[in-house]
VMD Tcl script that draws the C-alpha trace (Angstrom):
set ca {
  {-0.82 30.84 7.63}
  {-4.18 30.62 5.82}
  {-2.95 33.15 3.27}
  {0.06 30.92 2.52}
  {-2.21 27.92 1.93}
  {-4.46 29.88 -0.44}
  {-1.45 31.24 -2.33}
  {-0.02 27.76 -2.64}
  {-3.26 26.28 -4.01}
  {-3.68 29.15 -6.48}
  {-0.10 28.68 -7.70}
  {-0.63 24.98 -8.31}
  {-3.93 25.72 -10.05}
  {-2.19 28.19 -12.33}
  {0.42 25.57 -13.16}
  {-2.24 23.04 -14.12}
  {-4.10 25.64 -16.20}
  {-0.92 26.60 -18.03}
  {-0.15 22.97 -18.75}
  {-3.63 22.47 -20.14}
  {-3.17 25.36 -22.56}
  {-0.01 23.79 -23.90}
  {-1.34 20.23 -24.02}
  {-2.10 20.47 -27.75}
  {1.56 20.22 -28.73}
  {3.01 18.41 -25.68}
  {2.32 14.96 -24.15}
  {0.52 16.50 -21.17}
  {-2.85 15.43 -19.77}
  {-4.83 17.25 -17.08}
  {-7.76 15.83 -15.18}
  {-10.16 15.87 -12.25}
  {-10.44 13.03 -9.71}
  {-12.63 11.96 -6.80}
  {-12.18 9.08 -4.41}
  {-12.83 7.48 -1.04}
  {-10.19 6.57 1.52}
  {-9.46 4.52 4.61}
  {-6.97 6.01 7.07}
  {-5.53 5.71 10.54}
  {-2.25 6.40 12.38}
  {0.76 4.36 13.44}
  {1.31 5.17 17.11}
  {4.43 4.85 19.24}
  {5.98 5.93 22.53}
  {3.46 7.37 24.99}
  {0.76 6.94 22.31}
  {0.96 3.13 22.54}
  {-1.80 3.25 25.13}
  {-4.13 4.18 22.28}
  {-5.24 2.19 19.27}
  {-5.99 3.93 15.97}
  {-8.87 2.37 14.05}
  {-9.43 3.02 10.35}
  {-12.28 5.25 9.21}
  {-13.78 6.24 5.87}
  {-13.17 9.59 4.19}
  {-12.95 11.09 0.73}
  {-10.97 13.39 -1.53}
  {-11.29 15.60 -4.61}
  {-8.53 17.10 -6.69}
  {-6.79 17.62 -9.97}
  {-3.77 16.02 -11.57}
  {-1.21 16.69 -14.26}
  {0.52 13.89 -16.16}
  {3.53 14.32 -18.44}
  {4.40 11.41 -20.74}
  {8.18 11.29 -21.07}
  {7.87 8.24 -23.34}
  {5.13 5.76 -24.32}
  {6.01 3.66 -21.25}
  {7.09 6.22 -18.65}
  {5.46 9.35 -17.21}
  {5.52 11.75 -14.27}
  {2.27 12.56 -12.50}
  {1.51 15.16 -9.84}
  {-1.48 17.17 -8.66}
  {-3.37 18.48 -5.65}
  {-5.76 16.45 -3.46}
  {-8.07 18.06 -0.89}
  {-8.95 15.31 1.59}
  {-11.24 14.51 4.47}
  {-9.99 11.69 6.71}
  {-11.57 10.05 9.73}
  {-10.51 7.40 12.24}
  {-10.99 6.50 15.89}
  {-8.52 6.84 18.74}
  {-9.36 4.19 21.32}
  {-7.88 4.15 24.82}
  {-6.99 0.49 25.27}
  {-7.29 0.59 29.08}
  {-11.07 1.13 29.11}
  {-11.95 0.93 25.36}
  {-13.29 4.49 25.34}
  {-12.78 6.28 22.03}
  {-12.98 9.62 20.27}
  {-13.49 10.22 16.58}
  {-10.50 11.80 14.85}
  {-11.31 14.00 11.82}
  {-8.94 15.95 9.60}
  {-9.05 18.09 6.46}
  {-6.00 19.01 4.45}
  {-4.12 19.15 1.17}
  {-1.66 16.63 -0.29}
  {0.63 16.84 -3.31}
  {2.01 13.54 -4.63}
  {4.65 13.03 -7.30}
  {4.69 9.63 -8.98}
  {7.03 8.05 -11.47}
  {4.67 6.02 -13.68}
  {5.39 2.87 -15.69}
  {2.60 2.21 -18.19}
  {1.72 -0.11 -21.05}
  {-1.11 -1.18 -23.35}
  {-3.50 -3.75 -21.94}
  {-6.61 -4.74 -23.86}
  {-8.34 -1.67 -25.25}
  {-6.77 0.62 -22.65}
  {-3.57 1.20 -20.72}
  {-2.49 -0.15 -17.32}
  {-0.06 1.73 -15.08}
  {1.76 1.48 -11.77}
  {3.82 4.13 -10.01}
  {5.54 5.23 -6.82}
  {7.01 8.38 -5.31}
  {6.95 10.92 -2.47}
  {4.18 13.20 -1.25}
  {3.88 16.26 0.99}
  {0.83 17.37 2.93}
  {-0.52 20.31 4.89}
  {-3.28 20.01 7.49}
  {-6.02 22.64 7.51}
  {-8.11 21.27 10.40}
  {-7.80 18.33 12.81}
  {-10.16 17.58 15.70}
  {-10.56 14.84 18.27}
  {-13.02 14.92 21.15}
  {-13.99 18.46 20.16}
  {-10.40 19.71 20.57}
  {-8.65 21.58 17.73}
  {-5.31 19.77 17.54}
  {-3.66 22.51 15.46}
  {-4.44 25.19 18.06}
  {-1.83 26.11 20.66}
  {-2.35 24.39 24.00}
  {-2.48 26.80 26.96}
  {-0.23 24.59 29.09}
  {2.48 23.73 26.57}
  {2.24 26.79 24.32}
  {2.20 24.66 21.17}
  {-0.37 22.58 19.23}
  {-0.77 18.85 19.82}
  {-0.13 18.05 16.15}
  {2.05 19.33 13.33}
  {0.33 20.53 10.17}
  {3.10 19.32 7.85}
  {3.25 15.73 6.63}
  {5.39 13.86 4.13}
  {5.95 10.28 3.09}
  {5.97 7.81 0.22}
  {3.17 6.29 -1.78}
  {2.22 4.04 -4.64}
  {-0.52 4.05 -7.27}
  {-1.97 1.48 -9.66}
  {-4.70 1.95 -12.22}
  {-6.19 1.53 -15.64}
  {-7.04 4.03 -18.39}
  {-10.17 2.76 -20.15}
  {-9.81 5.34 -22.93}
  {-8.51 8.86 -23.37}
  {-11.07 10.21 -20.89}
  {-11.70 7.83 -17.96}
  {-9.48 6.14 -15.41}
  {-9.79 4.07 -12.22}
  {-6.99 4.00 -9.67}
  {-6.01 2.82 -6.22}
  {-3.25 4.33 -4.08}
  {-1.46 3.73 -0.80}
  {0.43 6.22 1.39}
  {2.88 5.65 4.24}
  {3.55 8.78 6.28}
  {7.10 9.31 7.51}
  {6.63 12.56 9.44}
  {5.97 12.41 13.18}
  {2.80 14.48 13.54}
  {2.73 14.30 17.34}
  {4.35 17.37 18.89}
  {5.17 15.78 22.25}
  {8.64 14.20 22.20}
  {7.54 11.15 24.20}
  {5.02 9.97 21.63}
  {4.84 9.45 17.88}
  {1.98 9.53 15.39}
  {2.45 8.79 11.67}
  {-0.22 8.75 8.98}
  {-1.24 5.69 7.03}
  {-3.95 5.17 4.43}
  {-5.28 3.80 1.15}
  {-7.76 5.12 -1.38}
  {-9.65 4.18 -4.53}
  {-11.01 6.60 -7.06}
  {-12.00 7.57 -10.58}
  {-10.59 10.30 -12.78}
  {-11.69 12.19 -15.87}
  {-9.09 13.65 -18.24}
  {-9.89 16.81 -20.20}
}
mol new
graphics top color blue
foreach p $ca { graphics top sphere $p radius 0.5 }
foreach p [lrange $ca 0 end-1] q [lrange $ca 1 end] { graphics top cylinder $p $q radius 0.2 }
display resetview
C-alpha cells in the first residue's frame, strides 16, 4: 500500500515537472503553496453520541494551472495535509484528540478576471484523498481491529470543494478554500463520518 502511495506521488510530481518544462510556450503555471486549516467531521448514526470539534492543522503542496482562456482555467495539484480535531463523548464530555496525515488532489474549474493591479479568481470542483495515518486516543484507525478484522476508518476520501483568491502579480497569490467530504470514512455500517474543513494559504508561482 505504501509503495502505491509513493508511486502515485512520484507520478504527479513528474507531471508537474513536465508541465513546467513546457510552460514557455503554453499557458501553464506551476507553483508551491502552504496553508493552515480548520477541520472536523460530520457524524451520523451510532456516531451521534460524539461531537466533532474543529482543530487547527496545515498543508504544503504544489499546483498546476492551465489557462484555457483569459477568463477560465483548470487547476489541480497535490496537497500533503495534517489535520486535527477533537472527538467528544457528549454523555460525559470526555474527549480524545483526532489527528490525521494524508494526501489530497483537487481539480478546480476557475473563473478569473482583472481586479486592480492583479487578478481575482473563484473556482469549484471535486477532490480525492488518501489517508496515510489517523490516530485517536493512541489507536491507529487505519490498522485492522482484532475483533472485526478491519480498520475503523477508510483511507479513501472524496468530495467537492471551492476556492477563492487573488493573484497580486505573476509570482504571489493568496487563497481560501472549503471542502465538503462525501465519502463515509467510518467502516462500521451503523455509523457515518464525513470530512469537513476550510483552509487559507499563500502560493508562489515559478
